[in-house]
TIZAKOL-218563 format. One line per 5 residues: number of its first residue (from 1); for each residue y, x, z of N, C-alpha, C, CB. Coordinates in Angstrom, 1 decimal. Each point is the difference from the previous one (the first is absolute). Glycine has a CB too. Layout:
NUM) Y:X:Z:Y:X:Z:Y:X:Z:Y:X:Z | ...
This chain:
1) 123.9:106.8:65.6:0.0:-0.2:1.4:1.2:0.7:0.6:-2.4:-0.2:0.1 | 3.3:0.8:-0.9:1.1:0.7:0.6:1.2:-0.9:0.2:-0.8:2.0:-1.2 | 0.7:-3.2:0.8:1.1:-1.0:0.2:0.0:-0.5:1.4:-0.1:-0.6:-2.4 | 1.3:0.3:2.9:0.1:-0.4:1.4:0.1:-1.6:0.0:1.2:2.1:0.7 | -2.1:-2.7:0.1:0.0:-1.4:0.1:0.5:-0.5:1.3:-1.9:-0.1:-1.6
6) 2.6:-1.0:1.7:0.5:-0.6:1.2:-0.9:-1.2:0.3:2.4:0.9:-0.3 | -3.2:-0.8:1.4:-0.8:-1.1:0.4:0.6:-0.6:1.3:-2.1:1.0:-1.1 | 2.5:-2.2:1.0:0.6:-0.6:1.2:-1.0:-0.2:1.2:1.7:-1.2:-1.5 | -1.1:1.4:2.7:-0.9:-0.2:1.2:-0.3:-1.5:0.2:1.0:2.1:1.0 | -2.2:-2.4:-0.5:-0.3:-1.4:0.3:0.9:-0.5:1.1:-2.4:0.3:-0.8
11) 2.6:-1.6:0.8:0.9:-0.6:1.0:-0.8:-0.6:1.2:1.6:-0.5:-1.8 | -2.9:0.5:1.8:-0.8:-0.5:1.1:0.1:1.0:1.2:-1.5:-1.3:-1.6 | 1.4:0.8:2.8:-0.1:0.8:1.1:-1.3:-0.2:0.7:2.6:0.0:0.3 | -3.0:1.0:0.4:-1.3:-0.1:0.8:0.4:-0.1:1.5:-1.3:1.3:-1.8 | 0.9:-2.3:2.4:0.3:-0.2:1.4:-1.3:0.2:0.8:1.8:-1.7:-0.5
16) -1.7:2.7:1.4:-1.2:0.4:0.8:0.2:-0.7:1.4:-0.3:2.2:-1.2 | -0.8:-2.7:1.8:0.1:-0.6:1.3:0.2:1.1:1.1:-1.4:-1.9:-0.8 | 1.9:1.5:1.9:0.2:1.0:1.1:-1.3:0.3:0.6:2.3:-0.9:0.4 | -2.4:2.0:0.2:-1.3:0.4:0.7:-0.2:-1.0:1.2:0.2:2.4:-0.7 | -1.5:-2.6:1.1:-0.3:-0.9:1.0:-1.3:0.4:0.8:1.1:-1.9:-1.4
21) -1.1:1.6:2.7:-1.2:0.3:0.8:-1.0:-1.2:-0.1:1.4:1.4:1.5 | -1.0:-2.4:-2.2:-0.8:-1.2:0.0:-1.5:0.2:-0.5:2.1:-1.2:-0.4 | -2.3:1.9:-0.8:-1.3:0.2:-0.4:-0.9:0.9:0.9:0.9:-0.2:-2.3 | -0.2:1.1:3.0:-0.8:0.9:0.9:-0.4:-0.9:1.3:1.2:2.1:-0.8 | -0.3:-2.9:1.3:-0.3:-0.9:1.1:-1.1:-1.0:-0.4:2.3:0.3:0.9
26) -2.2:-0.8:-2.1:-1.0:-0.9:-0.5:-1.4:0.6:0.0:1.8:-1.2:-1.4 | -1.9:2.4:0.9:-1.2:0.7:-0.1:-0.6:0.4:1.4:0.7:0.9:-2.2 | 0.2:-0.5:3.1:-0.5:0.3:1.3:-0.5:-1.2:0.7:1.6:1.9:0.1 | -0.9:-3.0:-0.3:-0.4:-1.3:0.6:-1.3:-0.5:-0.5:2.4:-0.5:0.3 | -2.6:0.7:-1.6:-1.3:-0.5:-0.6:-1.1:0.9:0.5:1.2:-0.8:-2.1
31) -1.0:2.1:2.2:-1.0:0.9:0.5:-0.3:-0.4:1.5:0.7:1.9:-1.6 | 0.3:-2.2:2.4:-0.1:-0.3:1.4:-0.8:-1.4:0.1:2.1:1.3:0.6 | -1.8:-2.2:-1.5:-0.7:-1.3:0.1:-1.4:0.1:-0.3:2.1:-1.1:-0.7 | -2.5:2.0:-0.3:-1.4:0.1:-0.3:-0.7:0.9:1.0:0.5:-0.3:-2.4 | 0.1:1.5:2.8:-0.6:0.9:0.9:0.0:-0.5:1.4:0.8:1.8:-1.4
36) 0.0:-2.8:1.7:0.0:-0.6:1.3:-1.3:-0.7:0.3:2.4:-0.2:-0.1 | -3.1:-0.3:-0.9:-1.3:-0.6:0.2:-1.0:0.9:0.6:0.5:-1.5:-2.0 | -0.4:2.8:1.6:-1.0:1.0:0.4:0.4:0.7:1.3:-0.6:0.3:-2.4 | 1.8:-0.6:2.9:0.5:0.6:1.2:-0.4:-0.8:1.3:1.9:1.0:-1.4 | -2.9:-1.7:1.3:-0.4:-0.8:1.2:-0.4:0.9:1.2:-0.8:-1.8:-1.6
41) 1.4:1.5:2.7:-0.3:0.7:1.2:0.9:1.2:0.2:-2.3:-0.7:-0.2 | 3.3:1.0:-0.7:0.9:1.1:0.2:1.3:-0.6:0.6:-1.0:1.3:-2.0 | 1.1:-1.2:3.3:1.1:-0.5:0.8:0.1:-1.6:-0.1:1.2:2.2:-0.3 | -1.1:-2.7:-0.9:0.1:-1.5:-0.2:-1.2:-0.4:-0.8:2.5:0.0:0.2 | -2.6:-1.4:-0.3:-1.1:-0.5:-0.9:0.4:0.2:-1.5:-0.6:-1.7:1.8
46) -0.3:1.4:-2.7:0.2:0.2:-1.4:1.1:-0.9:-0.5:-2.4:0.7:-0.3 | 2.5:-2.0:0.8:1.0:-0.9:-0.5:1.4:0.4:0.3:-1.7:-1.8:0.3 | 1.9:2.5:0.9:1.3:0.4:0.3:0.5:1.1:-1.0:-0.4:-0.5:2.5 | -0.5:1.4:-2.8:0.4:1.1:-1.0:0.3:-0.6:-1.3:-1.4:1.7:1.2 | 0.6:-2.7:-1.6:0.2:-0.7:-1.3:1.3:-0.7:0.0:-2.5:-0.2:-0.3
51) 2.8:-0.5:1.4:1.3:-0.7:0.1:1.2:0.9:-0.1:-1.1:-1.8:1.4 | 1.0:3.0:-0.8:1.1:1.0:0.0:0.1:0.4:-1.5:-0.4:0.8:2.4 | -0.7:-0.5:-3.1:0.1:0.4:-1.4:0.6:-1.1:-0.9:-2.0:1.4:0.4 | 1.7:-2.7:-0.1:0.5:-1.1:-0.8:1.5:-0.1:0.3:-2.2:-1.2:0.1 | 2.7:1.4:1.1:1.4:-0.1:0.3:0.7:1.1:-0.7:-0.4:-1.0:2.2
56) -0.1:2.2:-2.2:0.6:1.1:-0.8:0.0:-0.3:-1.5:-0.7:1.7:1.8 | -0.4:-2.2:-2.3:-0.1:-0.4:-1.4:1.1:-1.0:-0.3:-2.5:0.4:0.0 | 2.7:-1.4:0.8:1.1:-1.0:-0.3:1.4:0.6:0.0:-1.5:-1.8:1.1 | 1.7:2.7:-0.1:1.3:0.7:0.0:0.2:0.8:-1.3:0.0:0.1:2.5 | -1.0:0.5:-3.0:0.0:0.8:-1.3:0.3:-0.9:-1.1:-1.5:1.7:0.9
61) 0.8:-2.9:-1.0:0.2:-0.9:-1.0:1.4:-0.6:0.0:-2.4:-0.6:0.1 | 2.9:0.3:1.1:1.4:-0.5:0.1:1.0:1.1:-0.5:-0.7:-1.4:2.0 | 0.4:2.6:-1.7:0.9:1.1:-0.5:0.0:0.1:-1.5:-0.3:1.3:2.1 | -0.9:-1.4:-2.7:-0.1:0.0:-1.5:0.7:-1.1:-0.6:-2.2:1.1:0.2 | 2.1:-2.3:0.3:0.6:-1.2:-0.6:1.6:0.1:0.2:-2.1:-1.4:0.5
66) 2.5:1.8:0.6:1.5:0.1:0.2:0.6:1.1:-0.9:-0.3:-0.8:2.4 | -0.4:1.9:-2.5:0.5:1.1:-0.9:0.1:-0.5:-1.4:-0.9:1.7:1.6 | -0.2:-2.4:-2.1:0.0:-0.4:-1.4:1.0:-1.1:-0.2:-2.4:0.5:-0.1 | 2.7:-1.4:1.0:1.0:-1.0:-0.2:1.4:0.6:-0.1:-1.5:-1.7:1.2 | 1.8:2.7:-0.3:1.3:0.6:0.0:0.2:0.9:-1.2:-0.1:0.0:2.5
71) -1.0:0.6:-3.0:0.1:0.8:-1.2:0.3:-0.9:-1.2:-1.6:1.7:1.0 | 0.9:-2.9:-1.0:0.2:-0.9:-1.1:1.5:-0.5:-0.1:-2.4:-0.7:0.2 | 2.9:0.3:0.9:1.4:-0.5:0.1:1.0:1.1:-0.2:-0.8:-1.9:1.4 | 0.4:3.1:-1.3:1.0:1.1:-0.2:0.1:0.4:-1.5:-0.6:0.9:2.3 | -0.3:-1.4:-3.1:0.0:0.3:-1.4:1.3:-0.6:-0.7:-2.5:0.0:-0.1
76) 3.0:0.7:-0.9:1.2:-0.6:-0.7:-0.4:-1.2:-0.7:1.0:2.3:-0.3 | -0.1:-3.3:0.2:-0.2:-1.3:-0.6:-0.2:0.1:-1.5:1.3:-1.1:1.9 | -0.4:1.9:-2.5:-0.1:0.1:-1.5:0.2:1.5:-0.3:0.9:-2.4:-0.4 | -1.5:2.8:-0.7:0.2:1.3:-0.5:0.6:-0.1:-1.4:-1.9:0.9:1.4 | 2.7:0.1:-1.8:0.6:0.0:-1.3:-1.1:0.5:-1.0:2.3:0.4:0.9
81) -2.6:-1.2:-1.9:-1.0:0.3:-0.9:0.5:1.0:-1.1:-1.1:-2.2:0.4 | 0.6:3.4:-0.3:0.3:1.0:-1.1:-1.4:0.4:-0.6:2.1:0.9:1.2 | -2.1:-0.9:-2.5:-1.2:0.2:-0.7:0.0:1.5:-0.5:-0.3:-2.4:-0.6 | -0.8:3.1:0.9:-0.1:1.4:-0.4:-1.0:0.0:-1.2:0.5:0.9:2.3 | 0.0:-0.9:-3.5:-0.8:0.0:-1.2:-0.4:1.4:-0.3:1.0:-2.1:-0.9
86) -2.2:2.3:0.6:-0.4:1.4:-0.4:0.2:0.2:-1.5:-1.7:0.0:1.9 | 2.1:1.2:-2.2:0.2:0.3:-1.4:-1.3:0.0:-0.8:2.1:1.4:0.6 | -2.0:-1.7:-1.9:-1.1:0.0:-0.9:-0.1:1.4:-0.7:0.2:-2.6:-0.4 | -1.4:3.1:0.5:-0.2:1.3:-0.7:-0.3:-0.2:-1.4:-0.9:1.0:2.2 | 1.5:-0.1:-3.1:-0.3:0.0:-1.4:-1.0:1.1:-0.3:2.3:-0.9:-0.5
91) -3.4:0.5:-0.1:-1.1:1.0:-0.3:0.2:0.4:-1.5:-1.6:-1.0:1.8 | 1.7:2.3:-2.0:0.2:0.5:-1.4:-1.3:0.8:-0.3:2.6:0.0:0.1 | -3.1:-0.2:-1.2:-1.2:0.8:-0.5:0.4:1.2:-0.7:-1.3:-2.1:-0.2 | 0.6:3.2:0.5:0.3:1.2:-0.7:-1.1:0.2:-1.0:1.1:1.1:2.0 | -0.8:-1.2:-3.2:-1.0:0.2:-1.1:-0.3:-1.4:-0.6:-0.9:2.0:1.2
96) -0.2:-1.9:-2.0:-0.4:-1.2:-0.8:-0.9:-0.9:0.9:0.1:1.3:-2.1 | 0.0:-2.6:1.9:-0.9:-0.9:0.8:-1.5:0.2:-0.4:1.9:-1.7:0.2 | -2.8:1.5:0.7:-1.4:0.3:-0.3:-0.7:-1.1:-0.7:0.0:1.4:2.0 | 0.7:-2.6:-2.2:-0.6:-1.1:-0.7:0.0:0.1:-1.5:0.7:-1.4:2.0 | 0.1:2.3:-2.6:0.1:0.1:-1.4:-1.0:1.0:-0.5:2.4:-0.7:0.0
101) -3.2:0.4:-1.1:-0.9:1.0:-0.5:0.7:1.1:-0.7:-1.7:-1.8:-0.3 | 1.2:3.0:0.5:0.6:1.2:-0.6:-0.8:0.4:-1.1:1.0:0.8:2.2 | -0.3:-0.4:-3.3:-0.8:0.4:-1.2:0.0:1.6:0.0:0.7:-2.1:-1.3 | -1.8:2.6:0.9:-0.1:1.5:-0.1:0.7:0.6:-1.1:-2.2:-0.2:1.1
């Protein structure tokens, strides 16, 4: 194990999407749409609160879709393929193999 090996780095790149408020808006809108049913009599009727939640939910969904489409088209078209092959380890036995019968 004292020998130095050169292992080439892989050529693939990892592309992370940009951060987005879309999932948070979607979750708040979904909670508002469901919780609006139980908010009957609190300033407005239950349907008004549900409609407000649904509108927020749609804005969140729109933000998610726009961010994902922009992230997709920002990806590189082609990547240079470099293969990183791992070295093969050689196993050497110390001593006699255990499969041969030993005579006393």
